Wavefront OBJ file of the C-alpha trace (Angstrom):
o trace
v 0.036 -0.006 -0.001
v 2.885 2.356 0.646
v 3.681 2.427 -3.026
v 0.049 2.635 -4.270
v 0.511 6.202 -5.745
v 4.191 5.719 -6.773
v 5.432 6.692 -10.247
v 9.135 6.566 -9.273
v 11.405 5.454 -12.094
v 8.637 5.916 -14.773
v 9.436 7.558 -18.060
v 6.912 10.215 -19.039
v 6.270 12.577 -21.932
v 4.255 15.686 -21.219
v 3.264 17.701 -24.262
v 2.651 21.289 -23.873
v 4.914 21.053 -20.913
v 6.723 24.374 -21.007
v 4.025 26.273 -19.166
v 0.552 26.155 -17.568
v -0.978 22.788 -16.697
v 1.642 20.791 -18.588
v 4.409 22.467 -16.539
v 2.492 21.724 -13.315
v 2.157 18.131 -14.153
v 5.873 17.785 -15.260
v 6.863 19.378 -11.932
v 4.770 16.955 -9.975
v 6.074 14.052 -11.853
v 9.752 15.153 -11.232
v 9.075 15.606 -7.573
v 7.681 12.050 -7.471
v 10.692 10.514 -9.052
v 9.808 10.149 -12.659
v 11.979 10.942 -15.651
v 10.171 13.606 -17.731
v 10.349 14.702 -21.235
v 8.476 17.937 -22.153
v 7.526 19.162 -25.508
v 6.204 22.502 -26.799
v 6.268 24.446 -30.058
v 8.862 27.143 -28.987
v 12.252 25.550 -28.537
v 13.820 28.278 -26.403
v 10.901 28.305 -23.987
v 10.837 24.552 -23.774
v 14.620 24.341 -23.110
v 14.448 27.026 -20.430
v 11.472 25.350 -18.630
v 13.251 21.889 -18.646
v 16.408 23.445 -17.190
v 14.410 25.374 -14.516
v 12.317 22.329 -13.508
v 15.407 20.109 -13.215
v 17.044 22.634 -10.836
v 13.920 23.147 -8.842
v 12.730 19.632 -8.549
v 15.744 17.380 -9.287
v 15.664 14.406 -11.471
v 15.817 14.593 -15.301
v 13.571 16.888 -17.273
v 14.500 16.839 -21.017
v 13.303 19.251 -23.653
v 11.949 17.864 -27.085
v 10.499 20.873 -28.821
v 7.991 20.059 -31.556
v 4.779 21.416 -33.302
v 2.168 18.745 -32.689
v -0.472 20.196 -34.827
v 0.935 18.490 -37.932
v 2.234 14.988 -38.710
v 5.653 16.145 -39.503
v 6.089 17.530 -36.047
v 4.580 14.481 -34.455
v 6.904 12.154 -36.287
v 9.888 14.306 -35.453
v 9.035 14.057 -31.717
v 8.454 10.261 -31.909
v 11.818 9.762 -33.608
v 13.717 11.914 -31.072
v 12.093 10.077 -28.186
v 12.588 6.679 -29.647
v 16.311 7.414 -30.140
v 16.522 8.178 -26.339
v 14.172 5.601 -24.699
v 13.353 1.950 -25.409
v 9.954 2.376 -23.763
v 7.407 4.958 -22.525
v 5.436 4.441 -19.309
v 3.303 7.658 -19.363
v 1.943 9.898 -22.057
v 0.239 13.178 -21.066
v -1.442 14.698 -24.067
v -1.628 18.317 -22.836
v -0.644 20.341 -25.943
v -3.614 22.442 -26.919
v -4.746 25.550 -28.730
v -7.628 28.018 -28.522
v -9.094 30.678 -30.841
v -11.376 33.415 -29.773
v -13.526 35.410 -32.107
v -17.213 36.508 -32.441
v -19.512 33.874 -33.964
v -20.183 35.840 -37.196
v -16.462 36.323 -37.707
v -15.023 33.017 -36.546
v -12.423 31.973 -39.206
v -11.787 28.621 -40.753
v -8.073 28.774 -40.065
v -8.910 29.268 -36.292
v -11.243 26.275 -36.355
v -8.681 24.151 -38.122
v -5.788 25.081 -35.836
v -7.796 24.218 -32.717
v -9.080 20.865 -34.038
v -5.735 19.849 -35.517
v -3.902 20.435 -32.248
v -6.546 19.390 -29.688
v -7.966 16.235 -31.477
v -5.974 15.222 -34.536
v -2.675 15.782 -32.903
v -3.560 13.719 -29.807
v -4.745 10.893 -31.923
v -1.766 10.539 -34.157
v 0.843 11.228 -31.376
v -0.692 8.432 -29.394
v -0.854 6.195 -32.513
v 2.811 6.812 -33.303
v 3.882 6.254 -29.719
v 2.170 2.823 -29.372
v 5.350 0.933 -29.977
v 7.082 2.594 -27.012
v 3.902 2.340 -24.871
v 3.616 -1.415 -25.708
v 7.223 -1.830 -24.480
v 6.266 -0.099 -21.260
v 3.671 -2.693 -20.281
v 6.329 -5.360 -19.680
v 6.635 -3.791 -16.166
v 3.262 -2.199 -15.427
v 0.327 -0.940 -17.535
v 1.310 2.083 -19.608
v -0.766 5.183 -19.205
v -2.253 7.825 -21.461
v -3.876 10.820 -19.956
v -5.550 13.353 -22.227
v -6.028 16.858 -20.932
v -9.439 18.045 -21.936
v -11.527 20.861 -20.361
v -14.658 21.597 -18.456
v -15.595 23.491 -21.752
v -16.041 20.044 -23.215
v -18.532 19.125 -20.517
v -20.681 22.223 -20.505
v -20.831 25.546 -22.490
v -17.727 27.799 -21.824
v -17.891 31.438 -20.977
v -15.881 32.760 -23.834
v -16.533 33.059 -27.583
v -14.124 30.234 -28.430
v -16.358 28.244 -30.639
v -13.985 25.423 -31.704
v -12.400 24.883 -28.299
v -15.275 23.344 -26.406
v -16.195 21.046 -29.249
v -12.573 19.970 -29.624
v -12.381 19.039 -25.968
v -15.698 17.166 -26.066
v -14.278 15.187 -29.055
v -11.168 14.536 -27.023
v -13.193 13.234 -24.087
v -14.996 10.791 -26.489
v -11.777 9.808 -28.215
v -10.463 8.916 -24.701
v -13.302 6.425 -24.276
v -12.759 4.918 -27.755
v -8.998 4.534 -27.252
v -9.453 3.199 -23.740
v -11.865 0.442 -24.934
v -9.337 -0.754 -27.514
v -5.982 -0.247 -25.658
v -7.040 -1.803 -22.281
v -6.789 -5.201 -23.969
v -3.031 -4.378 -24.346
v -2.659 -3.098 -20.775
v -2.418 0.489 -21.879
v -4.814 2.606 -19.771
v -6.334 5.717 -21.168
v -8.189 8.397 -19.143
v -8.778 12.122 -19.340
v -8.755 15.165 -17.054
v -11.035 18.068 -17.611
v -9.553 21.042 -15.866
v -11.489 24.117 -14.758
v -9.876 27.483 -13.938
v -6.083 27.312 -13.406
v -3.573 30.258 -13.452
v -2.459 29.590 -17.041
v -1.577 31.724 -19.955
v -4.699 30.603 -21.893
v -7.129 31.628 -19.102
v -5.150 34.791 -18.508
v -5.821 35.955 -22.041
v -9.526 35.205 -21.611
v -10.000 37.086 -18.424
v -8.075 40.233 -19.362
v -4.662 39.567 -17.818
v -3.031 39.636 -21.256
v -1.295 36.324 -20.898
v 0.406 37.182 -17.597
v 0.238 34.436 -14.888
v 2.123 36.048 -11.990
v -0.993 38.162 -11.087
v -3.746 38.172 -8.343
v -6.114 35.396 -9.350
v -8.328 35.862 -6.321
v -11.053 37.741 -8.274
v -11.230 34.878 -10.775
v -11.250 32.329 -7.871
v -14.144 34.073 -6.257
v -16.319 32.927 -9.133
v -15.500 29.244 -8.410
v -17.502 27.217 -5.987
v -14.300 26.319 -4.106
v -13.353 30.116 -3.904
v -10.038 29.788 -5.686
v -8.374 28.700 -8.901
v -6.489 25.423 -9.110
v -2.890 24.931 -8.305
v -0.062 22.503 -9.075
v -0.965 20.018 -6.289
v -4.483 19.750 -7.625
v -3.696 18.908 -11.249
v -0.444 16.994 -10.548
v -2.015 15.009 -7.759
v -4.848 13.791 -10.141
v -2.348 13.040 -12.884
v -0.095 11.042 -10.504
v -3.186 9.064 -9.361
v -4.150 8.252 -12.958
v -0.544 7.052 -13.714
v -0.155 4.938 -10.559
v -1.304 1.524 -9.360
v -4.052 3.267 -7.488
v -5.980 3.919 -10.699
v -5.408 0.560 -12.591
v -9.065 -0.219 -12.621
v -10.128 3.256 -13.742
v -10.395 3.148 -17.504
v -11.859 5.500 -20.121
v -12.967 8.230 -17.638
v -13.014 11.928 -17.884
v -12.520 13.502 -14.530
v -13.236 17.081 -13.834
v -10.642 19.026 -11.837
v -12.478 22.224 -11.386
v -13.358 22.974 -7.818
v -17.023 22.161 -8.400
v -17.686 24.250 -11.462
v -19.514 21.690 -13.495
v -21.341 20.122 -10.534
v -22.639 23.553 -9.548
v -24.136 24.429 -12.897
l 1 2 3 4 5 6 7 8 9 10 11 12 13 14 15 16 17 18 19 20 21 22 23 24 25 26 27 28 29 30 31 32 33 34 35 36 37 38 39 40 41 42 43 44 45 46 47 48 49 50 51 52 53 54 55 56 57 58 59 60 61 62 63 64 65 66 67 68 69 70 71 72 73 74 75 76 77 78 79 80 81 82 83 84 85 86 87 88 89 90 91 92 93 94 95 96 97 98 99 100 101 102 103 104 105 106 107 108 109 110 111 112 113 114 115 116 117 118 119 120 121 122 123 124 125 126 127 128 129 130 131 132 133 134 135 136 137 138 139 140 141 142 143 144 145 146 147 148 149 150 151 152 153 154 155 156 157 158 159 160 161 162 163 164 165 166 167 168 169 170 171 172 173 174 175 176 177 178 179 180 181 182 183 184 185 186 187 188 189 190 191 192 193 194 195 196 197 198 199 200 201 202 203 204 205 206 207 208 209 210 211 212 213 214 215 216 217 218 219 220 221 222 223 224 225 226 227 228 229 230 231 232 233 234 235 236 237 238 239 240 241 242 243 244 245 246 247 248 249 250 251 252 253 254 255 256 257 258 259 260 261 262 263
């Protein structure tokens, strides 16, 4: 029982890991003894985050920058990771995009960018990483955790018309992949975060992308009276990647301080 929530020694890839929720999960994994690869589109930012997390939490955090909205970027990432590791225990599909515009003006390129990153990219990265995930099950079941959103569970507050549908699609993709891959001891689940102090939410609430600000006013609108923090999201991710959740398959778990339950 003392190792029920352990991920020590596991090899993990966290996409979108250079900031926000991805960075929080990567930090929690490092603190728990996992070896963590992070990926994001901007190489300099990804490299800097990996260096900072390694210094702050110890262990190994390795930067593998890539654009996961297209197959070329996905295949490049898979090749780099395959050259470094013989197996993968944990895949956190966190890379995501949003696009805000009024309904009458919502552009096709915005719609495509969101769907390509949030749905297509997740499917094909998971598909291409299956050989490494299959090698991982020789020790324990491998894990895939897709990061959705409460906007995929109920209507969001912003004019972001592709985002909610893309996350709803991701939640259902989670169920479909879980039903297939559980037979190979690859366990797939999803987390639907609510408000967290991220760049994406900051742009929506008028903070201009800044995250080192006073979030208390945003938190007051949440049933819990606050926004989420690293322990909240990393704790749930660690649960879903440990022995404790081995019988939890194909679920989308809201991590939102009660937002969806209170609607």
